[in-house]
Backbone bond lengths (Angstrom), bond angles and torsions (degrees), N, CA, C in turn:
res aa  C-N    CA-C-N  psi(-1)  N-CA   C-N-CA  omega(-1)  CA-C   N-CA-C  phi
1 M - - - 1.445 - - 1.532 107.93 -
2 S 1.302 116.94 133.32 1.460 120.49 179.17 1.526 109.86 -111.66
3 V 1.300 114.44 154.84 1.463 121.43 177.22 1.520 107.05 -111.33
4 D 1.327 117.01 119.37 1.462 121.13 179.59 1.524 109.58 -98.11
5 H 1.320 116.03 131.52 1.462 121.95 178.67 1.521 108.95 -131.54
6 S 1.321 114.64 150.55 1.456 118.44 173.57 1.528 108.81 -74.87
7 T 1.287 115.34 159.20 1.466 120.17 177.02 1.529 110.34 -61.33
8 A 1.321 116.70 -40.85 1.467 120.32 179.90 1.525 110.57 -60.49
9 Y 1.327 117.10 -42.79 1.465 120.93 179.48 1.528 110.67 -60.98
10 V 1.321 116.34 -46.76 1.465 120.32 -178.74 1.527 110.18 -62.54
11 V 1.335 116.81 -44.66 1.468 120.56 -177.52 1.527 110.73 -63.30
12 V 1.332 118.48 -51.38 1.475 119.09 -177.02 1.520 111.18 -67.97
13 T 1.329 117.34 -30.93 1.466 119.87 177.85 1.518 110.70 -67.69
14 V 1.322 116.95 -44.87 1.468 120.11 178.86 1.533 110.41 -66.26
15 V 1.329 117.48 -42.19 1.474 120.20 177.32 1.529 109.84 -61.05
16 G 1.321 117.33 -44.12 1.464 120.73 178.21 1.517 111.92 -61.00
17 A 1.337 116.84 -41.56 1.456 120.61 178.71 1.530 111.44 -65.89
18 V 1.322 116.50 -41.00 1.470 120.28 179.09 1.532 110.04 -64.07
19 L 1.330 116.84 -44.90 1.468 119.63 -179.55 1.525 111.40 -64.85
20 A 1.321 117.44 -45.45 1.466 120.16 179.68 1.527 110.25 -65.21
21 G 1.330 116.68 -40.10 1.462 120.41 177.55 1.519 112.40 -64.82
22 F 1.323 116.62 -40.73 1.463 121.08 176.71 1.525 110.08 -62.52
23 S 1.321 116.57 -43.97 1.461 120.78 179.98 1.531 110.51 -63.55
24 A 1.332 116.73 -41.38 1.469 120.22 177.54 1.525 110.71 -63.82
25 A 1.321 116.48 -45.29 1.465 120.62 -179.98 1.523 111.64 -61.62
26 S 1.333 116.48 -36.51 1.469 118.67 -179.58 1.524 111.13 -66.73
27 V 1.323 117.06 -29.71 1.474 120.17 174.69 1.524 109.35 -72.60
28 F 1.341 116.70 -49.67 1.465 120.79 -177.09 1.527 112.97 -62.65
29 L 1.329 116.50 -33.91 1.461 120.78 -178.18 1.529 112.97 -88.51
30 G 1.337 116.66 -2.50 1.459 120.92 176.41 1.514 114.55 73.99
31 A 1.319 117.53 33.29 1.467 120.98 -179.89 1.523 110.43 -64.43
32 A 1.317 115.38 126.74 1.466 120.92 -176.94 1.526 112.02 -59.65
33 W 1.350 117.40 -35.60 1.466 119.53 -178.16 1.529 112.20 -67.01
34 T 1.324 117.21 -14.24 1.464 121.30 176.50 1.526 111.13 -102.37
35 L 1.312 117.27 -45.35 1.464 120.31 -173.47 1.521 113.48 -74.95
36 K 1.326 118.62 -36.61 1.460 119.99 178.84 1.528 111.57 -61.42
37 P 1.346 118.38 -47.33 1.468 117.47 176.59 1.532 112.79 -60.94
38 L 1.336 118.04 -38.36 1.459 119.06 177.80 1.530 110.29 -58.00
39 A 1.322 115.83 -43.29 1.474 119.50 177.45 1.526 110.38 -65.26
40 D 1.325 116.74 -43.24 1.463 120.88 -179.79 1.526 112.05 -62.02
41 Y 1.341 116.72 -33.64 1.466 120.60 -179.07 1.529 111.74 -79.56
42 G 1.328 116.63 -9.67 1.457 120.16 -179.96 1.517 114.39 86.91
43 V 1.338 117.07 18.49 1.460 120.11 177.76 1.532 107.96 -74.98
44 P 1.336 117.94 123.59 1.473 119.64 -178.33 1.532 112.38 -59.77
45 R 1.307 116.07 134.81 1.468 122.03 -177.06 1.531 113.43 -55.06
46 P 1.338 119.64 -39.05 1.473 118.43 178.93 1.535 113.75 -62.06
47 W 1.311 118.08 -18.22 1.467 121.32 178.91 1.522 112.45 -79.14
48 W 1.328 117.87 -24.19 1.456 121.59 -170.96 1.526 113.75 -53.79
49 P 1.346 119.65 -48.87 1.471 117.92 179.63 1.533 112.51 -62.31
50 W 1.317 116.89 -34.49 1.461 120.68 178.94 1.524 111.14 -68.51
51 L 1.316 115.71 -37.54 1.466 119.16 177.28 1.529 110.39 -66.14
52 G 1.321 116.45 -41.84 1.465 120.43 176.00 1.524 110.91 -62.09
53 A 1.325 116.86 -41.51 1.467 120.99 179.29 1.528 110.96 -64.23
54 A 1.323 116.89 -38.50 1.469 120.15 178.82 1.524 110.49 -63.63
55 K 1.324 116.44 -42.10 1.467 119.53 178.80 1.530 110.97 -67.92
56 A 1.325 117.44 -39.63 1.464 120.50 178.16 1.529 110.66 -64.10
57 A 1.318 116.60 -42.04 1.469 120.41 177.96 1.526 110.44 -63.94
58 G 1.317 116.98 -39.55 1.459 120.47 177.45 1.511 111.87 -63.29
59 A 1.330 116.39 -41.78 1.468 120.43 178.33 1.527 110.66 -62.68
60 A 1.321 116.36 -46.98 1.470 120.20 179.04 1.525 110.70 -63.02
61 G 1.324 115.92 -39.93 1.458 120.32 -179.98 1.519 112.77 -65.11
62 L 1.319 117.10 -38.52 1.467 119.63 176.70 1.527 110.43 -60.65
63 L 1.325 116.19 -44.91 1.466 119.63 -179.72 1.527 111.19 -67.16
64 A 1.328 116.68 -41.12 1.465 120.25 177.55 1.525 110.59 -62.46
65 G 1.328 115.68 -31.69 1.456 120.88 -179.78 1.520 114.00 -64.61
66 L 1.320 116.78 -17.20 1.460 119.14 174.99 1.532 110.62 -67.72
67 F 1.341 116.15 -20.61 1.463 121.78 -179.12 1.532 112.76 -112.20
68 V 1.343 115.40 -30.02 1.468 121.85 178.47 1.525 106.53 -127.69
69 P 1.319 117.28 91.30 1.469 121.37 -170.21 1.529 116.11 -51.73
70 V 1.312 118.43 -38.56 1.464 119.22 -178.15 1.532 111.04 -63.83
71 V 1.311 117.51 -33.13 1.467 121.10 177.84 1.528 109.95 -65.55
72 G 1.319 116.71 -41.31 1.464 121.03 178.31 1.518 111.94 -63.86
73 V 1.324 116.47 -41.34 1.466 120.15 178.67 1.521 110.34 -63.79
74 L 1.323 116.76 -43.99 1.472 120.09 178.90 1.530 111.37 -64.88
75 A 1.331 116.74 -41.77 1.471 120.51 179.70 1.523 110.84 -65.25
76 A 1.327 116.89 -44.53 1.466 120.10 179.46 1.521 110.50 -62.77
77 T 1.325 116.53 -41.93 1.468 120.39 177.78 1.526 110.10 -60.87
78 G 1.321 116.38 -45.68 1.466 120.54 179.11 1.518 112.43 -61.10
79 L 1.328 116.83 -42.92 1.467 119.63 179.71 1.526 112.05 -67.67
80 V 1.327 117.11 -39.58 1.466 119.53 177.13 1.528 109.57 -61.27
81 L 1.333 117.21 -44.73 1.470 120.42 178.45 1.529 111.12 -65.29
82 Y 1.339 116.77 -40.62 1.463 120.71 178.28 1.528 110.86 -58.47
83 F 1.330 116.14 -50.85 1.462 119.15 -176.41 1.529 112.19 -74.44
84 A 1.320 118.26 -23.13 1.467 120.34 170.71 1.532 108.87 -66.17
85 G 1.325 116.04 -42.67 1.467 119.81 175.50 1.515 112.12 -63.28
86 A 1.328 116.63 -37.96 1.466 120.31 177.10 1.526 110.64 -64.13
87 T 1.326 116.11 -39.01 1.466 120.17 178.30 1.526 110.45 -63.79
88 V 1.316 116.68 -43.47 1.475 120.59 177.37 1.526 110.37 -62.03
89 T 1.326 116.92 -41.05 1.463 120.96 178.63 1.527 111.27 -60.68
90 V 1.329 116.69 -44.01 1.468 121.49 178.82 1.527 110.17 -64.06
91 L 1.324 116.47 -43.22 1.476 120.08 179.08 1.530 111.32 -63.74
92 R 1.325 116.71 -42.90 1.469 120.09 179.93 1.524 111.21 -63.74
93 A 1.337 116.21 -32.32 1.460 120.61 178.89 1.533 111.75 -80.05
94 R 1.346 115.93 -5.41 1.458 123.27 179.00 1.531 113.25 63.90
95 W 1.320 116.61 34.16 1.459 122.83 175.38 1.525 107.02 -102.10
96 F 1.302 115.45 64.92 1.460 121.65 -172.24 1.528 113.43 -58.80
97 S 1.301 117.30 -29.99 1.470 119.81 179.66 1.529 111.67 -69.78
98 H 1.334 117.38 -14.71 1.466 120.99 -179.37 1.527 112.94 -94.55
99 V 1.321 118.04 -5.17 1.467 121.32 -177.40 1.531 112.72 -56.72
100 P 1.317 120.49 -38.11 1.479 118.71 -178.95 1.528 114.51 -60.68
101 F 1.315 118.40 -25.73 1.462 119.88 -174.46 1.528 113.11 -64.76
102 P 1.332 120.04 -54.51 1.472 116.95 177.81 1.531 112.46 -64.62
103 L 1.323 117.01 -29.35 1.466 119.36 178.17 1.526 110.81 -67.31
104 L 1.329 115.97 -36.75 1.464 120.92 177.59 1.523 110.81 -62.48
105 Y 1.326 116.79 -41.13 1.461 120.88 179.21 1.527 111.37 -72.44
106 A 1.322 117.51 -31.84 1.469 121.36 -179.39 1.524 112.43 -74.56
107 A 1.322 117.61 -30.32 1.467 121.67 -172.01 1.533 113.88 -55.52
108 P 1.344 119.89 -51.39 1.466 116.84 -179.07 1.524 112.94 -68.39
109 A 1.327 118.14 -30.92 1.466 119.81 176.33 1.528 109.65 -65.49
110 A 1.339 116.74 -41.52 1.463 120.97 177.84 1.530 110.38 -64.98
111 A 1.328 117.24 -41.65 1.460 121.04 178.60 1.527 110.39 -64.69
112 S 1.308 117.15 -39.86 1.453 120.65 177.43 1.525 110.77 -61.41
113 L 1.316 115.48 -42.30 1.461 120.64 178.73 1.531 111.52 -62.01
114 V 1.315 115.40 -45.84 1.481 119.80 179.32 1.526 110.49 -63.60
115 L 1.323 116.81 -45.87 1.461 120.53 -176.83 1.535 113.19 -71.90
116 A 1.322 117.22 -17.38 1.456 120.67 177.64 1.521 110.96 -65.98
117 F 1.329 115.75 -23.05 1.459 120.01 -179.23 1.508 108.69 -104.94
C-alpha cells in the first residue's frame, strides 16, 4: 500500500517538523534565546523539559505522518494546540512583540493539517 501526498503537503510537513525539532532542541540544549523568554513569561522551570518533549514528539509525528497519515494528523493537531497555548502564554505575559514567534512555528503544522485533507 502506498501513501500519495502532494508536494506542498510534503514540504510544509517537513518544514513544520524541522521547526518543531529545532525548537525542541533549543530547549534541550539550554539555548538562552529560548529559556530566557520562558522564564520571562512565567513558565515554571520544571515544565521546560516536558514542553521540549512535546515539540520533539510533534516533530517526529509529523515525519511519521508521511507514512502513517493518521499519526501526522494527530501530530499536526497537537503542535497547533501547543503553539496556540504558547501564543496565549505570550499574550498573558504582555510580551506582544513576541507573539509572531509561536505563530511562525504553528503555521506549517496548521498547513500540514489542512493539506492532509
